[in-house]
N, C-alpha and C positions, 0 to 999 in steps of 0.2 A: 504376518507382522512386515508393517510398512517401515521405510526408511524416508524421514523427513530433513529436510535441509531448511533453515529459517534464518533469514537474515534479521539483524536487529533483535537479536533474541536475549540481549542482557537486560532488556526491562521493558514495562510497559505490554502492550499488546503482544509483541513479540514472544516475550517471556511467558504469558500466560498461554499461547498456543503451544508452545514447547513443552509446558508442564502438564496440558490436557493430553497431548499426544504421548507422553511418557505415561502418564496415569492410565491411558488406553491400552498400554502395553506395547506400544511402538517403538522405535528407535528414532533417535533426533541428534542431527547434527546442528548444534546451537552456535551460529555465526555472530559475532558480537566485537564491537572496537576493543571491549574489556572483557575477554573470555572468563577471567576469574571471577567476575561478578556472576556470569551465568552459571560456572562451574558452583559456585556456593550457593546460589539460588536453587538449582537443581540437583544438589547433592542426594543421595539415596537411591539413585537409578541403575547404579553398577556401570556394567559395560554397555549400556543400551544409550549412554549419552556419551557425546563426542564433543567438545567444544573447540571450536577455532577462532583464532584472530583473524577479522575481517573488517575492512574499510572497503564500501562498495565502489568507491573512487579509484581504488588501486586494483587495475585489473589483472597485474600478475598475481596479487594476493588472492583474488577473485578464484582464478584456475588452481592456484595451490589449495585452497580452501576445500574445492569440489574434487579435486584428485585426492585429498585426504579423506574425504567422506566415501568414495568409491574404495579406495585400499582398505578402509577399515570395515565397511558394510556390504561392499559389493555392487551396490546400487543406490539410486535416490528414486523414491516411488512419488514424493510431494514435495514441490518446491513453494515455500512461501517467500513471497518477494515484500518484506515488511520494514526494511531499514529506509529511513526518510526523516525529515525534520520540517518544520513550518517556518518558512521566511515570511514574517508577516509586516504591514507596512502598506502604504499606499503607492502605486507605480512609480509616481515621479520621486518618492523619498527611497527608492531600492535602487543602488547602483548597479551599473552594467555587470561588474564583477560580482557583486552578490546575487544577482539573478541567475547568472552562468553557474555560480557554485549550487544553487537550487537545483537546477536542471542537472547539474553533474552528479547529485546524489539521488535525488527523487526519479530522475527519468533515465540518465544515461549508467547508472549505478545498477538500476533495476535491470536495464538491458545487458550489461555485461554479465551479471549473475545468470540470467536467463541463458544467453548465448554458451555459457560454460555448461549448464546442465542439460541442454537439448540434446547434445549428441548421447550422453547417456541413455535419455529417455528415448531416443529414437532407436537405439540398439536393444532397448527392453520391448520396443513396441507396445510402451503403455506409460503412464505418468499422468500428474495431476500439477498445473501451475497456478497457484493462486497469489494473485497480485493486488496488494492493500492501496487502493485508490481511497475515495473518501466522499462524503456528502458534497465536498468542495469539487469534486470530479463530475457533480451533477447541475449546480448551479453556482453562479458567482457568489462571493461574499466580500463585503466591504472590508477594506483593510487586509485583503489576502490574495492581492493580485498573481503575485509570484507563485505562492503554493498552488492557488487554483489552477493556474496555466500547467503546471506538471502534472497535476491529477487529470485534468482535461486530455493532455498527451498521452498519459497511461491508459486512458479508458479507450481511445482509438487504436492504439497500439496492440493492447491485449486483445481486443475484440477481434482484430484482424489476424492476430497470431493464432488464434483458436481456430480460425478456418483454415490456416495454412497446415497446423500440425495434426487435425483431426485424423487426417490420413494414417498416422502412425499410432494411433489409441492413445493420443496425449489430449487431456481435457482442461481447458483453460477458464478460470472464474476470475473475475473483479469482486473484491470485497469492499462494500463502500459502508465502512463504519460512521456512526453519527459522533456524538460528544461522549467519551467514555472517560472515567475517573483516572486517568494517568499522569504522568509528569509532562505531557505533551506541550502544554503552555509554561513550563517551567522554563527559567533562564538558561538551563543546561541544554534544552531541546529546541525551543523557539527563539528567533531573532527577530529584530525590528529594523526598520528602515535606516539606512547609514549615510544618507543625505538630507540636509536641513533645507527644508522650503517651508519659509515661514506662514505662506498661506495656508498650509495644512495643519499648522501647529494645534489649534482646538480641536479639530477634527479628529486628529491621530491621537491625541491625549484622550479624547472621549472613547475612542475604539480600543485602545490599551486598556483602559480603566474597567471596559466591559470585558476582555478577555482575563484580566486579572481578577475581577469577581467571580468570573465562571471557574477559574482553576481550582480542582479539586473538588468541586461542588458538581461536577456532571453525574447524570443519573445512569450513565451506562456502566456495567459491572464487567471488568476485564476478564474475571474469572469465568463466567458465564460466556462471554465472546469466545474464549479460546475453546470451550467446549463445543460451541456451535460450529466454529471452523473445523475441528475433527468429525464432526456429525456431516458437515457438507463434503469434507474430503471422501467420505464413506459411500456417498450417493453415486448409484451408478448412472444418472442421470444430471449431473450438477447445473445451475444455471449459469448463463454467461454473465449475469450480475448477481448480487446478493446483498440486499440491503440489510445491514447490521445495526439493529436497534430501531425503537418504534420511530423516533426523530427521523431516521434514514427512510424507513418504510413511507413515511409521510411526505417527504419531499421526493421520493420517487414517484408516487402516484399524483402528486402535485404538478410535478415536471410533465408528467405523460398527459394529463388534462390540459395544462397549459399550451403545450405543443400542439395538441389537436385543435385547440381553439384558434389559436393563431392561424393554423394553417388553413382552417376553415374561413376565418375571417377574410384571409387573402386570397382565397382558392381562385377566383376569376381572374386576377391579375397574375398568379402562378402559372396557370394553365394556357395564359394569352402568349406565351413566349416561342411556341413553336412555329414552323413554316405554316401558313395557312394555305390550303389546298382549295 
């Protein structure tokens, strides 16, 4: 029986991962800004569920949540860094404070939780860290420069972290979900630019209309996603990156093809930069 610590577990993909882990017979610490919502959604699993109030930008609360998990269950086997939100809008329409808030949650909040959990996993000489990136961590998306920047940051950090902690029996995987039918694009989750730049008005209105039209029409099933993550955590040889959804798989493979094609196109110039003997 594994013990999971899942951030952002009160709704969306985090909630469904928590549900799937509990249904598999494991124990779950569901960390959420509103733990009462997670408790209501996940009722019926008895003492295998612990809910804790957690805002990942509150680093004292992060440590308290991890301590509560260890006090209750004695260990943490799987960390799912799921908490985050989408700051949308073009770069010039996003103020510096809004950009900093996006990084504070998506990047530095994720790092804070991982920093608190790693000593537990190192002592165990085992553990799995699953960090939610996105297809936006694989390629740029118009009208999502801030969100994309945080996901690209998580990609590099997570891959490097995996190299550093492998010596302790800890395995690290990036989850790269495509479009799933959650409330990610709802006003309660997504934010738009807070700076008025008239030159972008028509462009941004079109981008927002596109996001609004796609909201709650996404083809990805959060329940199936949750089950896939549980299966992934059970693998003896998990991947560094996991493409979650057919759309994500397509973006991963297209990205690989594009990188190779560009490298080959510019090969002669690339290899011309060494000292000539």
